[in-house]
N, C-alpha and C positions, 0 to 999 in steps of 0.2 A: 508451580509459581506463576504468577500472572504479571505481565508488563503493564497493562492498561487498567488493572484493578478489578477485572471480571475473569471468569474462567469458562468462556464459551467454546473455545477451541475452534476447530474447522469441521464441524459436524453438518453433513447435508441435511436439510430439512425433509419433512415428510412430503408426499406428493402434494403439489399445489402451494407449498410454502417456499419461500426464497431460502437460498443457502446462507448459512451463517458465515460471517467473515472471520478469519482468524485474528489473533491479537496482533500480529505483524501488519495484517491488512488495515485494521483499525488504526494502528499507529500512523501509517502512511497517509490514511484518509484524514486523520486529525492534522498532521503536519501540512498537508496540502490545503486544507480548508483554512488554515491560519495564514498561509502565504497568499492566496488568491483574492480577487475583488468580488468574484461571483461564487461563494462557497456552495450554493445550491447545485452548481453544475459540476461538482466534483464527484466522479464515479470511480470506484475501485472494484475490479474483477480478479478474482484468484483462480488460477489454473494449477491444480495440483498434478504434478508428474510423478514418475516412479522415484526419482532421486532429488528432484528439484521442484520447487514451487515458483510460479511465475506471478507476479503481482502487476496487473496492468492498471495504470492510472490514466484517467481521461479528465481533462479540464476544458473549460470554455477556451475557445480559440484566442480571445484577447488576453487570457491568463497564461498561455503556454510559455511566454517569455519569463514570467515570474517564477515558474516551476523549474525551467531550465537555468535561468540565471545568466550572467556574463560568462562567456566561454565555458558554460556547463557547470559552474561551480556549485550552484544551488543543488542541481540534480546529483552531482558527485557527492555532496555533503549528506543528502537524503539517502543515497545508496550506501554510504559508509556507515550510517546510523543503522540501516536496515541490516547490513552485513554483521554489525556487532551484536545486534539483538538476536539475529537468527543463529549466529554462532553460539551464543549463551543457551539457546534452545536446542542446540545440535541438529539444525536443519540448514538446508541450502536454499536461499531465496534470491530471486532476481527480480529487479523493478524495471518495468518497461513503460515508458511514457508514450501514450498513444494520441496521435493527432485526431 
């Protein structure tokens, strides 16, 4: 079952091709692009560990406040949505906002 409408999963590409992002990473990228003023500078990197997947989100410096929000409320809300979606997929995923 797919969250974002396609079923690409988290399959590394062949030599020379970039790695495909998981549905959760695509969801985070979509939400971040909707929140920021410079959507072209939203970059998502996924690091798959043994038990946990870390999703790194990097945005333009001037958009960092929009992603974090007042007292971290926006970041907390995005993490809550990520936790709900990853629980449904029976995965453990952590969001890191990188400067």
